[in-house]
KETINU-776109 format. One line per field, with one value per residue (C-alpha): z negated, x negated, y negated; chain; residue number from 1. Coordinates in Angstrom, 1 decimal. Example, Ala and Ser with C-alpha at 12.3 -4.5 7.8 and 13.67 -1.06 7.14 Angstrom:
BEGIN
zz = (-7.8 / -7.1)
xx = (-12.3 / -13.7)
yy = (4.5 / 1.1)
mol = (A / A)
seq = (1 / 2)
***
This chain:
BEGIN
zz = (21.6 / 18.1 / 15.4 / 11.8 / 8.8 / 7.7 / 3.9 / 4.1 / 1.5 / 4.2 / 6.9 / 6.8 / 8.9 / 11.5 / 12.6 / 15.8 / 17.5 / 17.0 / 18.3 / 21.4 / 22.1 / 21.6 / 23.9 / 26.6 / 26.4 / 26.0 / 29.7 / 30.4 / 27.5 / 28.1 / 31.0 / 30.4 / 33.1 / 30.7 / 27.3 / 24.2 / 23.3 / 26.4 / 26.2 / 24.5 / 20.9 / 21.8 / 24.9 / 24.8 / 24.8 / 21.7 / 19.9 / 20.5 / 19.1 / 16.0 / 15.3 / 15.8 / 13.6 / 10.8 / 11.0 / 11.0 / 7.8 / 6.2 / 7.0 / 5.6 / 2.3 / 2.1 / 1.8 / 0.6 / 2.8 / 0.0 / 0.9 / 3.7 / 5.5 / 6.6 / 8.9 / 7.8 / 8.1 / 5.7 / 4.1 / 0.6 / -0.9 / 0.7 / -0.9 / -4.3 / -4.0 / -1.9 / -4.4 / -7.3 / -4.8 / -3.7 / -6.8 / -9.8 / -10.9 / -11.9 / -15.5 / -15.6 / -17.1 / -14.9 / -16.3 / -14.9 / -15.8 / -14.9 / -14.3 / -12.0 / -9.6 / -7.4 / -10.3 / -11.7 / -8.4 / -8.1 / -11.6 / -10.9 / -7.7 / -9.4 / -12.2 / -10.2 / -9.3 / -12.4 / -16.1 / -15.9 / -18.9 / -19.0 / -20.4 / -20.5 / -19.4 / -19.0 / -18.9 / -22.4 / -21.2 / -18.0 / -16.1 / -16.6 / -17.8 / -17.8 / -20.9 / -22.6 / -21.7 / -25.5 / -25.7 / -22.9 / -24.1 / -21.6 / -21.7 / -21.3 / -19.6 / -17.1 / -13.4 / -12.6 / -13.6 / -11.2 / -11.1 / -8.7 / -8.6 / -7.2 / -7.8 / -4.8 / -6.4 / -9.9 / -8.7 / -11.2 / -10.2 / -12.0 / -11.7 / -12.1 / -11.8 / -15.1 / -16.7 / -17.1 / -17.8 / -15.9 / -14.9 / -11.2 / -10.6 / -7.9 / -6.6 / -4.5 / -2.9 / -0.3 / -1.0 / -1.8 / 0.2 / 2.3 / 0.4 / -1.3 / -2.0 / -4.0 / -5.3 / -3.7 / -5.7 / -8.8 / -7.3 / -6.7 / -4.0 / -2.6 / -0.4 / 1.3 / 3.5 / 6.5 / 6.7 / 4.4 / 5.4 / 7.9 / 10.5 / 11.4 / 9.2 / 9.6 / 9.0 / 5.7 / 5.2 / 2.5 / 1.2 / -0.8 / -2.6 / -1.1 / -4.4 / -4.8 / -1.5 / -2.8 / -5.2 / -2.4 / -2.9 / 0.0 / -0.7 / 0.3 / 4.0 / 6.0 / 7.0 / 3.3 / 2.6 / 2.6 / 3.1 / 6.3 / 7.6 / 6.7 / 8.5 / 11.6 / 11.6 / 10.9 / 14.1 / 12.5 / 14.2 / 16.5 / 14.5 / 14.7 / 17.7 / 18.1 / 14.3 / 14.3 / 17.4 / 15.7 / 12.5 / 14.6 / 15.9 / 12.3 / 11.2 / 14.0 / 13.2 / 9.6 / 10.6 / 12.9 / 10.2 / 7.9 / 6.2 / 2.6 / 1.0 / 3.4 / 3.3 / -0.5 / -0.8 / 1.6 / -0.5 / -3.7 / -2.3 / -1.1 / -4.5 / -6.5 / -4.4 / -4.8 / -8.5 / -9.2 / -7.7 / -9.4 / -12.9 / -12.4 / -10.9 / -14.0 / -11.6 / -10.4 / -12.7 / -12.3 / -14.8 / -14.8 / -17.4 / -15.9 / -16.5 / -14.3 / -11.5 / -8.0 / -5.2 / -2.7 / -4.0 / -5.9 / -7.3 / -8.5 / -9.7 / -9.4 / -12.3 / -11.4 / -9.5 / -7.6 / -5.8 / -4.3 / -1.2 / -0.3 / -0.8 / 1.5 / 4.2 / 4.3 / 4.1 / 7.1 / 9.0 / 8.2 / 9.7 / 6.3 / 6.6 / 4.3 / 0.9 / -0.7 / -3.8 / -4.2 / -5.1 / -8.4 / -9.6 / -7.6 / -7.1 / -4.5 / -3.5 / -1.2 / 0.0 / 0.9 / 2.8 / 4.9 / 8.0 / 6.1 / 6.6 / 4.2 / 6.5 / 5.9 / 2.1 / 2.4 / 4.4 / 1.7 / -1.1 / 0.8 / 1.3 / -2.3 / -3.5 / -1.2 / -2.3 / -6.0 / -5.4 / -3.7 / -6.1 / -9.4)
xx = (-2.9 / -2.4 / -1.7 / -2.0 / -0.1 / -2.0 / -2.2 / -4.9 / -4.9 / -5.8 / -6.2 / -3.1 / -0.5 / 1.4 / 4.9 / 4.4 / 7.2 / 5.3 / 2.1 / 3.8 / 5.4 / 2.1 / 0.5 / 3.1 / 2.7 / -1.0 / -1.8 / 1.4 / 3.3 / 6.7 / 6.6 / 3.1 / 1.5 / -1.3 / -2.0 / -0.8 / -4.5 / -5.3 / -2.9 / -3.1 / -1.8 / -0.5 / 1.4 / 5.2 / 5.2 / 3.1 / 4.8 / 8.1 / 6.7 / 5.4 / 8.7 / 10.7 / 8.4 / 8.8 / 12.5 / 12.5 / 10.4 / 12.7 / 15.6 / 13.9 / 12.9 / 15.7 / 13.1 / 14.6 / 14.2 / 12.1 / 9.3 / 6.8 / 5.6 / 1.9 / 0.1 / -3.6 / -6.9 / -9.7 / -8.1 / -6.7 / -10.2 / -10.8 / -7.6 / -8.8 / -11.0 / -8.6 / -5.8 / -7.5 / -9.1 / -5.7 / -3.5 / -5.7 / -8.3 / -11.8 / -11.0 / -7.6 / -6.7 / -5.4 / -4.0 / -4.8 / -3.0 / -5.5 / -4.2 / -6.8 / -9.7 / -8.1 / -6.9 / -10.5 / -11.8 / -9.3 / -10.1 / -13.9 / -13.6 / -11.6 / -14.1 / -16.3 / -13.2 / -11.1 / -11.0 / -10.0 / -8.2 / -7.4 / -3.9 / -3.6 / -5.6 / -5.1 / -8.9 / -9.1 / -6.7 / -8.7 / -5.9 / -3.4 / -0.6 / 0.6 / 0.2 / 3.5 / 4.8 / 5.0 / 1.2 / 0.5 / -1.2 / -0.1 / -1.3 / 1.8 / -0.5 / -2.0 / -1.8 / -0.4 / -0.2 / -1.8 / -1.1 / -1.4 / 2.1 / 0.5 / -3.0 / -4.1 / -7.0 / -5.6 / -2.0 / -0.4 / 2.6 / 5.0 / 8.5 / 10.0 / 8.9 / 7.4 / 9.0 / 6.4 / 8.8 / 8.2 / 4.6 / 4.2 / 3.8 / 1.3 / 1.2 / -1.3 / 1.3 / -1.1 / -0.2 / 3.6 / 5.0 / 8.0 / 8.3 / 11.6 / 13.7 / 12.2 / 13.5 / 11.1 / 12.6 / 10.9 / 7.4 / 5.4 / 3.4 / 3.1 / 0.1 / -0.7 / -3.3 / -1.6 / -3.3 / -0.9 / 2.7 / 2.4 / 0.1 / -3.6 / -6.3 / -7.5 / -4.1 / -2.8 / 0.8 / 1.5 / 4.9 / 4.5 / 6.9 / 6.7 / 6.1 / 2.9 / 1.6 / 1.8 / -1.0 / -3.5 / -6.4 / -7.4 / -11.1 / -11.4 / -12.1 / -9.0 / -9.6 / -9.2 / -6.2 / -2.9 / -1.0 / -2.9 / -2.0 / 1.6 / 1.7 / 0.3 / 2.6 / -0.4 / -2.1 / -4.7 / -7.3 / -6.9 / -5.0 / -5.3 / -3.0 / -3.0 / -2.5 / 0.4 / 1.9 / 1.7 / 3.3 / 6.1 / 6.7 / 6.6 / 9.2 / 11.6 / 11.0 / 11.9 / 15.1 / 16.1 / 15.4 / 18.0 / 15.9 / 14.6 / 17.5 / 17.0 / 13.2 / 13.3 / 15.6 / 13.3 / 10.2 / 11.9 / 12.6 / 9.0 / 7.4 / 10.0 / 9.2 / 5.5 / 5.4 / 8.1 / 5.9 / 2.7 / 4.4 / 6.0 / 3.0 / 1.0 / -2.0 / -2.3 / -2.3 / -1.6 / -3.3 / -0.8 / 1.8 / 5.2 / 6.6 / 3.9 / 3.5 / 3.0 / 5.4 / 2.7 / -0.5 / -0.5 / -3.8 / -4.1 / -6.7 / -7.2 / -8.0 / -11.8 / -13.7 / -15.6 / -12.3 / -12.1 / -14.2 / -12.3 / -9.0 / -10.0 / -11.4 / -8.3 / -5.9 / -7.6 / -7.4 / -3.7 / -3.3 / -3.1 / -5.5 / -7.4 / -6.5 / -9.9 / -9.6 / -11.4 / -15.1 / -14.5 / -12.1 / -12.7 / -10.0 / -7.3 / -5.0 / -2.0 / -0.8 / 2.9 / 3.3 / 6.4 / 5.0 / 4.5 / 7.6 / 9.4 / 8.4 / 4.7 / 5.2 / 7.1 / 4.1 / 1.7 / 3.7 / 3.9 / 0.1 / -0.5 / 1.7 / 0.0 / -3.5 / -2.6 / -1.3 / -4.5 / -6.9 / -5.1)
yy = (19.0 / 20.3 / 17.7 / 18.7 / 17.6 / 14.5 / 13.9 / 11.2 / 8.4 / 5.8 / 5.1 / 7.3 / 9.0 / 7.0 / 8.2 / 10.3 / 8.5 / 5.2 / 6.7 / 8.0 / 4.6 / 2.8 / 5.4 / 4.8 / 1.0 / 0.9 / -0.1 / -2.1 / -3.6 / -5.1 / -7.4 / -8.6 / -6.3 / -5.8 / -4.2 / -6.0 / -6.1 / -8.1 / -11.0 / -14.3 / -14.4 / -17.9 / -16.7 / -16.5 / -12.7 / -12.3 / -15.2 / -13.5 / -10.2 / -12.0 / -13.7 / -10.5 / -8.5 / -11.0 / -10.9 / -7.1 / -7.1 / -9.6 / -7.4 / -4.3 / -5.9 / -8.5 / -11.3 / -14.6 / -17.6 / -19.3 / -16.9 / -17.1 / -13.9 / -14.0 / -11.5 / -11.9 / -10.1 / -9.0 / -6.0 / -6.2 / -6.4 / -9.8 / -11.0 / -10.0 / -13.2 / -15.3 / -15.0 / -16.8 / -19.1 / -20.3 / -19.9 / -20.8 / -23.4 / -22.2 / -23.3 / -21.6 / -18.2 / -15.5 / -12.3 / -8.8 / -5.6 / -2.8 / 0.7 / 2.1 / 1.6 / -1.0 / -3.1 / -3.0 / -4.3 / -7.0 / -8.3 / -8.1 / -10.1 / -12.8 / -13.4 / -15.8 / -17.9 / -18.1 / -17.2 / -13.5 / -11.9 / -8.2 / -8.4 / -4.6 / -1.6 / 2.1 / 2.8 / 4.3 / 7.0 / 7.6 / 5.8 / 8.6 / 6.4 / 2.8 / 0.7 / 0.0 / -3.4 / -4.3 / -4.0 / -6.5 / -9.7 / -12.3 / -15.9 / -18.2 / -20.7 / -18.2 / -19.2 / -15.7 / -12.1 / -9.6 / -5.9 / -2.9 / -1.1 / 2.0 / 3.2 / 5.3 / 7.1 / 7.9 / 8.5 / 6.2 / 4.1 / 1.7 / 2.9 / -0.6 / -4.2 / -5.5 / -8.5 / -11.3 / -14.1 / -17.3 / -16.4 / -15.7 / -12.0 / -11.0 / -7.4 / -5.5 / -3.3 / -1.8 / 1.8 / 1.7 / -1.2 / -0.1 / 3.2 / 2.4 / -0.7 / -3.6 / -6.9 / -9.4 / -12.2 / -10.8 / -11.6 / -14.7 / -12.9 / -9.4 / -8.4 / -5.2 / -3.7 / -2.1 / 1.3 / 3.2 / 2.5 / -0.4 / 1.0 / 0.4 / -0.9 / -4.5 / -6.2 / -7.5 / -8.5 / -11.2 / -12.2 / -15.4 / -17.8 / -21.3 / -23.1 / -21.1 / -22.3 / -25.8 / -24.9 / -24.1 / -26.6 / -28.8 / -28.4 / -24.7 / -23.7 / -23.6 / -20.0 / -19.0 / -21.3 / -19.5 / -22.7 / -23.4 / -19.9 / -20.4 / -23.8 / -22.2 / -19.1 / -16.8 / -18.1 / -20.3 / -18.1 / -15.1 / -12.5 / -8.7 / -8.5 / -4.7 / -4.2 / -6.7 / -4.9 / -1.5 / -3.0 / -4.3 / -0.7 / 0.7 / -1.9 / -0.9 / 2.8 / 2.2 / 0.3 / 3.1 / 5.7 / 4.0 / 1.3 / 1.3 / 3.2 / 6.2 / 6.1 / 5.9 / 8.9 / 10.9 / 9.9 / 10.9 / 14.3 / 14.8 / 13.9 / 15.9 / 19.0 / 18.7 / 17.8 / 20.4 / 23.1 / 21.9 / 21.8 / 25.2 / 27.0 / 27.6 / 27.3 / 23.7 / 20.6 / 16.9 / 14.7 / 11.8 / 11.2 / 12.1 / 8.6 / 7.1 / 9.6 / 8.1 / 8.8 / 8.2 / 9.8 / 13.1 / 14.2 / 17.8 / 20.3 / 24.0 / 26.2 / 26.3 / 23.7 / 26.4 / 27.2 / 23.7 / 24.3 / 27.5 / 25.7 / 22.8 / 25.1 / 27.3 / 24.3 / 22.7 / 26.0 / 26.0 / 22.5 / 20.7 / 17.8 / 15.3 / 16.9 / 16.3 / 14.2 / 10.9 / 11.3 / 9.5 / 12.2 / 15.3 / 17.9 / 17.4 / 14.6 / 14.7 / 11.3 / 11.3 / 8.1 / 7.4 / 9.1 / 12.4 / 14.5 / 16.7 / 19.6 / 18.7 / 18.9 / 22.2 / 23.5 / 22.3 / 23.9 / 27.1 / 27.2 / 26.3 / 29.1 / 31.6 / 30.4 / 30.7 / 34.3 / 35.3 / 33.5 / 33.7)
mol = (A / A / A / A / A / A / A / A / A / A / A / A / A / A / A / A / A / A / A / A / A / A / A / A / A / A / A / A / A / A / A / A / A / A / A / A / A / A / A / A / A / A / A / A / A / A / A / A / A / A / A / A / A / A / A / A / A / A / A / A / A / A / A / A / A / A / A / A / A / A / A / A / A / A / A / A / A / A / A / A / A / A / A / A / A / A / A / A / A / A / A / A / A / A / A / A / A / A / A / A / A / A / A / A / A / A / A / A / A / A / A / A / A / A / A / A / A / A / A / A / A / A / A / A / A / A / A / A / A / A / A / A / A / A / A / A / A / A / A / A / A / A / A / A / A / A / A / A / A / A / A / A / A / A / A / A / A / A / A / A / A / A / A / A / A / A / A / A / A / A / A / A / A / A / A / A / A / A / A / A / A / A / A / A / A / A / A / A / A / A / A / A / A / A / A / A / A / A / A / A / A / A / A / A / A / A / A / A / A / A / A / A / A / A / A / A / A / A / A / A / A / A / A / A / A / A / A / A / A / A / A / A / A / A / A / A / A / A / A / A / A / A / A / A / A / A / A / A / A / A / A / A / A / A / A / A / A / A / A / A / A / A / A / A / A / A / A / A / A / A / A / A / A / A / A / A / A / A / A / A / A / A / A / A / A / A / A / A / A / A / A / A / A / A / A / A / A / A / A / A / A / A / A / A / A / A / A / A / A / A / A / A / A / A / A / A / A / A / A / A / A / A / A / A / A / A / A / A / A / A / A / A / A / A / A / A / A / A / A / A / A / A / A / A / A / A / A / A / A / A / A / A / A / A / A / A / A / A / A / A)
seq = (1 / 2 / 3 / 4 / 5 / 6 / 7 / 8 / 9 / 10 / 11 / 12 / 13 / 14 / 15 / 16 / 17 / 18 / 19 / 20 / 21 / 22 / 23 / 24 / 25 / 26 / 27 / 28 / 29 / 30 / 31 / 32 / 33 / 34 / 35 / 36 / 37 / 38 / 39 / 40 / 41 / 42 / 43 / 44 / 45 / 46 / 47 / 48 / 49 / 50 / 51 / 52 / 53 / 54 / 55 / 56 / 57 / 58 / 59 / 60 / 61 / 62 / 63 / 64 / 65 / 66 / 67 / 68 / 69 / 70 / 71 / 72 / 73 / 74 / 75 / 76 / 77 / 78 / 79 / 80 / 81 / 82 / 83 / 84 / 85 / 86 / 87 / 88 / 89 / 90 / 91 / 92 / 93 / 94 / 95 / 96 / 97 / 98 / 99 / 100 / 101 / 102 / 103 / 104 / 105 / 106 / 107 / 108 / 109 / 110 / 111 / 112 / 113 / 114 / 115 / 116 / 117 / 118 / 119 / 120 / 121 / 122 / 123 / 124 / 125 / 126 / 127 / 128 / 129 / 130 / 131 / 132 / 133 / 134 / 135 / 136 / 137 / 138 / 139 / 140 / 141 / 142 / 143 / 144 / 145 / 146 / 147 / 148 / 149 / 150 / 151 / 152 / 153 / 154 / 155 / 156 / 157 / 158 / 159 / 160 / 161 / 162 / 163 / 164 / 165 / 166 / 167 / 168 / 169 / 170 / 171 / 172 / 173 / 174 / 175 / 176 / 177 / 178 / 179 / 180 / 181 / 182 / 183 / 184 / 185 / 186 / 187 / 188 / 189 / 190 / 191 / 192 / 193 / 194 / 195 / 196 / 197 / 198 / 199 / 200 / 201 / 202 / 203 / 204 / 205 / 206 / 207 / 208 / 209 / 210 / 211 / 212 / 213 / 214 / 215 / 216 / 217 / 218 / 219 / 220 / 221 / 222 / 223 / 224 / 225 / 226 / 227 / 228 / 229 / 230 / 231 / 232 / 233 / 234 / 235 / 236 / 237 / 238 / 239 / 240 / 241 / 242 / 243 / 244 / 245 / 246 / 247 / 248 / 249 / 250 / 251 / 252 / 253 / 254 / 255 / 256 / 257 / 258 / 259 / 260 / 261 / 262 / 263 / 264 / 265 / 266 / 267 / 268 / 269 / 270 / 271 / 272 / 273 / 274 / 275 / 276 / 277 / 278 / 279 / 280 / 281 / 282 / 283 / 284 / 285 / 286 / 287 / 288 / 289 / 290 / 291 / 292 / 293 / 294 / 295 / 296 / 297 / 298 / 299 / 300 / 301 / 302 / 303 / 304 / 305 / 306 / 307 / 308 / 309 / 310 / 311 / 312 / 313 / 314 / 315 / 316 / 317 / 318 / 319 / 320 / 321 / 322 / 323 / 324 / 325 / 326 / 327 / 328 / 329 / 330 / 331 / 332 / 333 / 334 / 335 / 336 / 337 / 338 / 339 / 340 / 341 / 342 / 343 / 344 / 345 / 346 / 347 / 348 / 349 / 350 / 351 / 352 / 353 / 354 / 355 / 356 / 357 / 358 / 359 / 360)
***
């Protein structure tokens, strides 16, 4: 077996140690005498896994007791609609700060469910920077402020949590959750698709302040009601049991690696290495303002677009996988999620240096 270095934007790399553990346990998990995929989600074994995984995530992110942790389905895109459905009235303003493709989609989905206001947008600058906080036009009566801390496609990331006063701040943290320490108490709710730093696609983790759950209306179907999911410990319906199991292994791996401080330091070193080479190469370019560069997703271009195909072909032959940029932007993109090692980034930089030398 020959595994390459996986720079995919998602579904993304999973730590090899986690994959090997899942492989070893696939037929016979714990004392169940069956796969974790084959046992009841209401049985004592899976209930214990669910409770332990929540406690591990709480420890990793230092989640206050005033927040509920939910393990849901639908992908983050489904929750673009569920969030206004649960936390706003149809006649109520909701503020969206749009800094890329996923922020656009979140705002678009909310338009049929609440009165969406674009409080700030980086569109005029082709989403290469984050609008200065002083330019945001927030409605003090808005139900919440929604933003995307890291834009996977455009490679734009907030370097700190924006201050929105007393308004609940809701974050789609799909592509940067668990990449470094965060202060959960600054948020009304955080939600994240799992397929970047939490494991397999099909699972969504939500961390939500209890007072927001009191807003959830009684007249929406229970399956879409976050308060109902919280009251049923995320077991209102059959959850994504294998995805939840894989997430539980990821949480334990992160704890064993030293938690968020250690992971954050590792991720800082990876992005500094790659951006440092790009900036100093005189060959490759990154289009994002330096103050807003993503730690997780690094887009870059070559001097001539006709070199792209050769770059990708040679990179794959060298074991450097999934570097093709998103179709909306072209070029290249290297995603540096937690499971991507410093060794992988060193190998990428070495290849990029050699390619530039041969094709300069």
